[in-house]
N, C-alpha and C positions, 0 to 999 in steps of 0.2 A: 615912903618908901614902899608899901606893900599892896597900892594902888600902882604905883611906876611898873612896878615884878609882875603885876597880874599883866597889863598892858602886854611887856614885854614877850609872857608868856607866848597870848594869845597869838600877836602876830609872831612870832619864831614859826607854832604851831599852824597858820594860815601858809609862811611859805614853804612850811616843809609839806604842808600839802602839792602846794603847788613843786614845789622844785622835784618831788616824786614824779611829778607825770611828765620830768622829760627824760628820765634811765628807759632805754628800750627794752622789753623782752628779746628773751630767742627767740624769732616766729618759729614754726611748725614748718616742719616740710617733709612729705611724707613718704618723697616716692626719688631714687637716682634718677640722673637722667645721663645722656650723653658727656657734659660736662661734667669731667672728676678729677680735676686738675691733679696733682699730688700735695699730698700733706706732710711733711715730716713734723713726728713728734718726739721733742726733746728735752728732755729730761738730765740734770747734775744733781747727782745725786751722790753724800757724803756723807757717812755711819749712818745711814737709815733703814738698819735690818726689822725695827717695826713695823717699819709703812710697806719693803720692796711684792709679798707676798699680794698683801690687798692691792698696792697702784696696778700692779700685774693682770692681777685678777679683773682690775675695772676696767683697763686699755683692750683687753681682750677681747673685750663684748662691743667695741666699738663698732658703727653700723657701717659709716663711713669704708667706703672700695679700695681707696687708691690712697696705702698710709705707709709711709717707713720709719721704723723705729730706732732715736738713737738714745743709750745711754750712757754716760757720762760718768765713772766712777772717781773723783777729786779725793784720787788718798786716802781711804775707806782704812781704820783700823779693826772694826767688827767684820760678820760674817757677810755685806753686802753684798759683794763680790760675787760668792754661791755662788747667794740670793737669785743674785740678777738671771746667773745660767741656770739654773733650774726650774726659775719661773719662764722662763722667756722662751720656753722650745719649742712651745707652740704658732709662734708668729713668723711669718712671712716673710717679713722683711725688718730683720733686727743687725742693729750693731751694741757690740758693745766696747767703749774706751775707755782704755788708761788716762785719767790724766797729769799733766804737764804737771813741771816743780812750778810753782808759783812763781810766779817775775813779781821784782820789786815795785811795790804804785799799784800795784792787783790788789780788788778784793773777790777774794774767792769764789766765791758762786755767781759773780760777772768772768771772771776767765775761766771756767766752767760750759758758758754760757756763750761765751765764744769760741770758742773749741768748736763745743756743738754747731754753732751757727756753720761756723768753715766749713764743717762733714756732711751740710744740711747738703739735700739736693729740691727739696717743695718749690714749690710754687708758693705757699703757705708754710709759717712756721708757728708752731705751736709750741712755746716752752712751759710746760707746768713742773711745778717739784712735786718731789717723792711723795711730800703727804694731802695732794690731791688726788678726786675719785672723782672721774667721770661719768655721768651718762650715756648710754647706749650711743643717743641721737645728738651729744653734745658738739664733734667738727658739722657733723650737716647743719644742724642749725647757727655754728655763727659763722660759716663760710656764707650761707644764704645769706644772714643779716651783712656781714662783711660785701658783697658783692652790688645787693638793696642799697645800699648807703655809700658805698663809695670813697672804704674809707683807710685807713694807709693798718690801723692796729684799733683791737678789741680785748679786752681787759676789764674787769668786773670785782665786785669782790663777793667770796662765793659765800654760799652755807657753811656755818662752824658750829657743828657739834662741839660741845665744851664739857669739861670733865673735872677738871680743878675748879675752886671755890674763886680764885683772883683768874684763869679762864674767863668764868660766867662773868663777873663785874666788867673785863675789861677785851677780850675777844671780839663781841659783837658793838661793844663800841667803830669799829670803826665802820659800820655803814651810816650813824647817827653824826658823824665827824665828816660823811662826806656828805649827808643831804647838810647838816645844818650850816656849814662853812663854805662850799661849793656850789657856785652860778649853773648849776646841768644844763640851762639852754646854751650858754657860752661856751663852756666846755666841751659842748658837746658837738657844737653846728658852728666852732669856730678854729681857725687853727693857732689862739691866742695861748703860746707856752703859759702864763702868769694863772690861768685857771686849771689846772690838768689836777689830777688824780690816778693813781692807777693803784693794782694790783700784784706783786712779781709774780707770784704762784700759777698763773695763769694770763697770758699774752700772746698773743693771738697777730700773727703780721701778716701781712704783703710780703712779699718774699725782695720786690723793689721799694719798695718804704721802709724796709728796715736795713738794707743793703745801704739806699741815700740818707740816712739818717745816719750813719756810720757805725751800727749796730753795738756790739756794746763792747768793742775798743772804744768810743766813746766815750764813756762813763764807766771807764777801769776804776778808778778812784772812788767810786759811790756805795754810801752804803744803804743807798734810798735809789739805785737803781733803776728801778721799776718808774719812778717818777721821771727820774732823768732824759731818761730812753724815750718816753713820753714827750718830753718837751720838744726833744732832737725829733723827733716824728712830724712834729708839729714848726718844729723850724722851715725842716725841707720839704713844706705845704705841703701834707696828708694831712687827712683831722681822721684824731685818734676817739676811740666810741668805747664810755666807760659804760656797760651792757646792765642788766641786772641777770646774771645768771645764776641765781641761786636753786633754780627746779633743778640747775640740769648742773651746779658741781658743788661739790666738798671738798671744805681747807679740815682737815685733822691736824690746826693747828699747832699745838701747842697742848703736852700732856700734863707735864707738874705744872704748880706754881713756881716753881722756881725757873722755867723754860720761860711761861708766861714772863718775869720779872727779866730779865736778862734780853728779852728778844723786845719787848717795848723800847728797855734804854739804850738795846743796839740804835732803834730806828725813831723814835721820841724827837727827839731832839735834832737831830741831822736832817728829820722828816721838815721841819719850819726853818731849814740853814742856819741851822743855832745862833736865830736871832733871841737878844735877848730882849728884845724889846717886845716881842713877836709873844716870847714866855710869857709877859707881865700879863696882857691886853690879854689873851686866853687865861692864865692862873684867875682878873678880875672877873673875867667875863663867867666862868664855870661856878666859881664863887656864887656872882650873884646868881643867876639864872638858874641854878640846878643843886647848889649846895643848901642855900639860905633856904628854901622850901621848907626843908626835912623842919630847923627850930623852929620856926615861923608856926608848922605843924601843932607842933608840940607849947608851943602858947599859946597857941586856939583852943588847943584841951583846956589845956590851964584858966583858960576866958572867957570861955564858954562860944567864943566868936568866930564864925564860919567863917567868917573873908579869909581869914590867919590857913585856913586849909588850900584855898584856890591854888596861890603859887602850885605845892607838892601834887594836886589834882590835874592840874595841866601839867607837869611835868609826866605824870604817867601817861598823860597822852599822845603826849609828843612821842614818845620812846614808847612806853604800843604801839604807833601807829605805821613808827618806824620797824619795828622785832615783825610786828606782822604783818606789810607790806613785803619786805626782804628776807619774810620766811626765815625767822631766829625765833630760837624756844618764847613762848610764849610769853612766859611767867616772869622771865626778868625786868620789865620795866617799874618792877617794883622794888628795885635796887641802885637805879638811878641815882639816887644824890651819895650815895656808895660807893658806885661807877665811875661818877665824876670826882672824890677826893681821892679814888685810889689812878687815875687816868692823871692826876697834878702830881703823886707824889711818885708817879713813875716817870715824867718827867722833869722835877728835882733834880733825879738820882740821876739821871741821863744829862740831864747839865750839869750836875759834882764829875762826873765820870770824865766829859768835854772839859771843865777849865780847869782839875785838877792834874788834865790830862795825863788818864791813865787809860783810857780808850774802853774798847768793848769788845769784851769776850764774844763769839758763837763758834759753835763747834770745833771747839779747841785750838784759833787761832783770834790775835788780839787787836784788832785795829785803835788807831789813833781818828 
């Protein structure tokens, strides 16, 4: 068994090294030209008073010259609205919308983005979340990549600063899941919808592609609208590009352990299509490949057999390469077996909530 596991891990390491080659970085673009199409920066916000000031501070430093900013307050009950007005005063072109009541059958964030899309005038639409922080050149470089590659959508998984223990275990695992499970050559170079990943905190659309795909109205039911909308873009004939945005985009995704637990519970089982078969396959895979190496290493200490250390060493190498390559915290690789355990536990909770019909709670709303 040990030799089999070592062979599998070596193959996974090689696969990861190759797969990483097909995530393009955002290219440098130093100078503005006369070609400056309007970009609409669209931000749905609900109870985000802890993020508003830092979000708007980062947006105020964007270097691209032709921008409109539209914020939609989606029924906030904290100080979000007053902070939006206070911190948006320096912006030249800004609108602050009051979200309409949530219609039956819609997911809250999706409905907010739908309203933002209808209000936007831009040739390009940049949907970002309130916990995002953009570097000054982010939109210049994203637009340059979009026009260079001629795609309808650019998305990517940001750099994730982490605070709580559970956030350190789970949040950066998003990069690992993509590099392990998604053949990026197919995902980025074809319009095959089955090979799709996206991160809803940063979605940069060509307006024509967004409209042709049906916009957010077409995915109004979805808890993983980012993936479903990306598939819709591909189904409409446009390519979608998953780029490495970690040097330009930060996402302060969850602050507490409870937020991590609830957020991943909301997304992980719906994210695999609520497939029990796929959940079983993933469980067996992660248990054998990423959890088993830890007890094997303990056995190696007891038996003084160095071969038993190799699976854990290879596991660490895979995780270290991904975190180093995609600019995550460099020491989290030592937690990899515990990250795998945490991932499976939150998957089982997500399955439990779905099976029992309890639904998923987020931002004060409950979804089945």
